[in-house]
C-alpha positions in Angstrom: 161.8 36.1 196.4 161.1 34.3 193.2 157.7 32.9 192.3 158.4 29.3 193.4 159.5 30.5 196.8 156.3 32.6 197.2 154.2 29.6 196.2 155.9 27.4 198.8 155.3 30.1 201.4 151.7 30.3 200.4 151.2 26.5 200.6 152.8 26.5 204.0 150.3 29.1 205.2 147.4 27.1 203.8 148.8 24.0 205.6 148.8 25.9 208.8 145.2 26.9 208.4 144.3 23.3 207.7 146.1 22.2 210.9 144.4 24.9 213.0 141.0 23.9 211.7 141.7 20.3 212.4 143.0 21.0 215.9 139.8 23.0 216.7 137.7 20.0 215.7 139.9 17.6 217.6 139.7 19.6 220.9 135.9 19.8 220.7 135.6 16.0 220.3 138.5 15.1 222.7 140.4 13.4 219.9 143.8 14.1 218.3 144.1 15.4 214.7 145.5 12.1 213.6 142.6 10.2 215.1 140.2 12.4 213.2 142.2 11.9 210.0 142.1 8.1 210.5 138.3 8.1 211.0 137.8 10.2 207.9 140.3 8.0 205.9 138.5 4.8 206.8 135.1 6.3 205.9 136.2 7.0 202.3 138.6 4.2 201.4 138.6 0.5 200.6 138.8 -1.7 203.6 142.0 -3.3 202.4 143.7 0.1 202.8 142.4 0.5 206.4 145.2 -1.2 208.3 148.1 0.0 210.5 150.8 -0.4 207.8 148.9 1.5 205.1 147.7 4.2 207.5 151.3 4.8 208.7 152.4 5.3 205.1 149.4 7.4 204.2 150.0 9.9 207.1 153.8 9.6 207.0 154.0 8.6 210.7 155.4 5.5 212.4 153.3 2.3 212.9 153.5 2.7 216.7 151.9 6.2 216.4 149.1 4.8 214.3 148.7 1.8 216.6 148.4 4.1 219.6 145.8 6.3 217.8 143.8 3.1 216.8 144.0 1.8 220.4 142.3 5.0 221.7 139.7 4.9 218.9 138.9 1.3 219.6 138.7 2.0 223.4 136.3 4.9 222.6 134.3 2.5 220.5 134.7 4.6 217.3 136.6 1.8 215.4 136.2 -1.9 215.2 139.1 -4.3 214.4 138.1 -6.9 211.8 140.2 -10.0 212.1 138.5 -11.8 209.2 141.8 -12.5 207.3 143.6 -15.8 207.6 146.3 -14.2 209.8 145.0 -13.7 213.4 147.6 -11.0 214.0 146.4 -9.0 211.0 143.2 -6.9 210.9 141.5 -4.1 209.0 139.6 -1.3 210.6 135.9 -0.4 210.2 133.9 2.5 211.7 131.4 1.7 214.4 128.1 3.5 214.4 129.5 5.9 217.0 132.5 6.4 214.7 130.2 7.3 211.8 128.5 9.9 214.0 131.9 11.5 214.8 132.8 11.6 211.1 129.6 13.3 210.4 130.6 16.0 212.9 134.2 16.4 211.6 134.0 15.9 207.8 133.2 19.6 207.3 136.1 21.0 209.3 137.7 22.6 206.2 134.5 24.5 205.3 136.1 27.9 206.0 138.6 27.1 203.3 135.9 26.0 200.9 134.0 29.3 201.6 137.0 31.2 200.4 137.5 29.0 197.4 133.9 29.8 196.4 135.0 33.4 195.9 137.6 32.5 193.3 136.7 32.3 189.6 136.2 28.9 188.0 139.1 29.3 185.6 141.5 30.1 188.4 140.3 27.1 190.4 140.7 24.8 187.5 144.3 26.0 187.0 145.0 25.6 190.7 143.6 22.1 190.7 145.6 21.1 187.7 148.8 22.4 189.3 148.1 20.7 192.6 147.4 17.3 190.9 150.7 17.6 188.9 152.7 18.7 192.0 151.3 15.7 194.1 152.2 13.3 191.3 155.7 14.8 190.9 156.4 14.7 194.6 155.4 11.1 194.7 157.6 10.2 191.7 160.6 11.9 193.3 160.1 9.9 196.5 159.1 12.8 198.7 155.4 11.8 199.0 154.9 8.2 199.8 151.3 7.7 198.9 149.4 9.2 196.0 146.3 7.9 194.3 146.0 10.4 191.4 145.0 9.5 187.9 148.5 10.3 186.7 150.0 7.3 188.5 147.1 4.9 187.7 147.2 1.9 185.4 143.9 3.0 183.9 145.1 6.5 183.0 146.3 7.4 179.5 147.6 10.8 178.4 147.6 11.7 174.7 148.7 15.1 173.6 147.4 17.0 176.7 144.2 14.9 176.8 143.4 12.6 179.6 141.6 9.2 179.3 140.4 6.8 182.0 140.1 3.2 180.8 138.3 2.2 184.1 135.6 4.8 183.5 135.9 4.5 179.8 135.8 8.2 179.2 137.9 11.2 178.4 138.7 13.4 181.4 138.9 17.1 181.7 141.7 18.6 183.9 139.1 19.1 186.6 138.1 15.4 186.4 141.6 14.2 187.4 141.2 12.6 190.8 143.6 13.2 193.6 142.3 10.3 195.7 140.7 7.8 193.4 138.8 4.9 194.9 139.5 2.7 191.8 143.2 3.7 191.7 145.7 0.9 190.8 149.3 1.8 190.7 150.7 1.7 187.2 153.8 -0.4 186.6 156.8 1.8 186.0 159.3 0.8 183.3 
């Protein structure tokens, strides 16, 4: 096997570990993995992204799948539908107090992975991070990954001879400062 094939196999194994850890959390809380992912997403993202259409795109599932998960979360009083827009059919989602408590219990589900990363040298971690950020951006640009909010695709980002600059933060960025999920992300116009 060549190196690319080995890396793909390794990423697949890590993906499996992530799924197993998420399933364990989900079973303990009587939720599905997608329901936990929705709760965590809503916690850390702008409210305008917290709607059925965007969540379906974010998690690469159908709108009915997201709608079903949301229905359960609303019934369990973990989410609140906010109909404050002008369109009565449209709503965004917010966490309830009970939902915040669940997020507090679930947000550390990947700690076993973090513990192993703590054992890897800083230089190797920085190299891995740079590679992951680039791969995510390239997968998005090739149409394989629908959603990405990395610096590389942001209107505020500027690259100059291997150096990175963020016009929003008004500062130069190190490779390790590149964000994979930036809250200030605004998609750059292509072309």
